[in-house]
C-alpha positions in Angstrom: 98.4 183.8 325.0 97.0 180.3 325.0 98.2 177.5 327.3 98.5 173.9 326.1 95.7 171.7 327.2 98.1 169.8 329.4 99.8 173.0 330.8 99.5 171.8 334.4 101.5 168.7 333.7 104.0 170.6 331.7 104.4 173.2 334.5 104.8 170.4 337.1 107.5 168.7 335.0 109.3 172.1 334.5 109.2 172.9 338.2 110.5 169.5 339.2 113.4 169.9 336.8 114.2 173.3 338.3 114.7 172.1 341.8 118.1 173.1 343.0 118.9 175.0 339.8 120.1 178.6 340.0 118.6 180.9 337.5 117.4 184.5 337.6 113.7 185.1 338.2 113.0 186.6 334.8 114.3 183.5 332.9 112.7 181.2 335.4 109.3 182.8 334.6 110.0 182.9 330.9 110.9 179.2 331.0 107.7 178.4 332.9 105.6 180.3 330.5 107.3 178.6 327.6 106.6 175.2 329.2 102.9 176.1 329.5 102.4 177.9 326.1 105.3 177.0 323.8 106.2 180.6 323.4 109.6 182.1 324.6 109.1 185.7 325.5 112.8 185.9 326.5 114.3 184.6 323.3 115.8 188.0 322.5 117.3 188.3 326.0 119.0 184.9 326.5 122.7 184.9 326.7 122.9 188.7 326.6 123.5 189.3 330.3 125.1 187.7 333.3 123.7 189.7 336.2 120.6 191.5 337.3 122.3 194.8 336.4 123.3 193.5 333.0 119.7 192.3 332.4 118.3 195.7 333.3 120.8 197.3 331.0 119.6 195.1 328.1 115.9 195.8 328.9 116.5 199.5 329.1 118.0 199.4 325.6 114.7 197.9 324.5 112.7 200.7 326.2 111.8 199.0 329.5 112.6 200.3 333.0 113.2 196.7 334.3 112.1 193.1 334.2 108.7 193.9 335.8 107.8 196.5 333.2 108.8 194.0 330.5 106.4 191.4 331.9 103.7 194.1 332.3 104.0 194.8 328.6 103.2 191.1 327.8 100.7 190.0 330.4 97.6 191.6 331.7 97.7 192.6 335.3 95.1 191.0 337.6 94.4 191.5 341.3 96.5 189.2 343.5 93.3 187.6 344.9 92.5 186.3 341.4 95.9 184.7 340.8 95.6 181.0 339.8 98.3 178.3 339.5 100.5 179.0 336.5 100.0 182.8 336.7 103.0 185.1 336.8 103.4 187.1 340.0 105.5 190.1 341.0 106.9 189.7 344.5 108.3 192.8 346.3 111.6 192.2 347.9 111.5 193.5 351.5 114.1 196.3 352.1 114.9 196.5 348.3 113.7 198.6 345.4 113.7 195.4 343.4 110.9 192.9 342.9 111.2 189.3 342.0 109.1 187.4 339.4 107.5 184.0 340.2 104.9 181.5 339.2 101.8 180.8 341.3 101.9 177.1 342.2 98.9 176.6 344.4 
């Protein structure tokens, strides 16, 4: 997947527009990746669920365990120490079996 030449500016604009917005982490990451690359990996998921549980249900119908496995099917895994701004990260949620998705910003 290739980023636009001005992906950093596009990501900055996207992030500034997201301040205060409520969205789930999967669509947040998909929107950020779309801003940087022009490709919407979540196009087939948008509008098909309203909750985390609903999103997982949709992903399971497509053969994925959860949102993390979906991302793992698209993007190569790298060691956290190699993560750069604009990279997608999986963040464990303390005390939960869930993990959140995010974008490295610095």
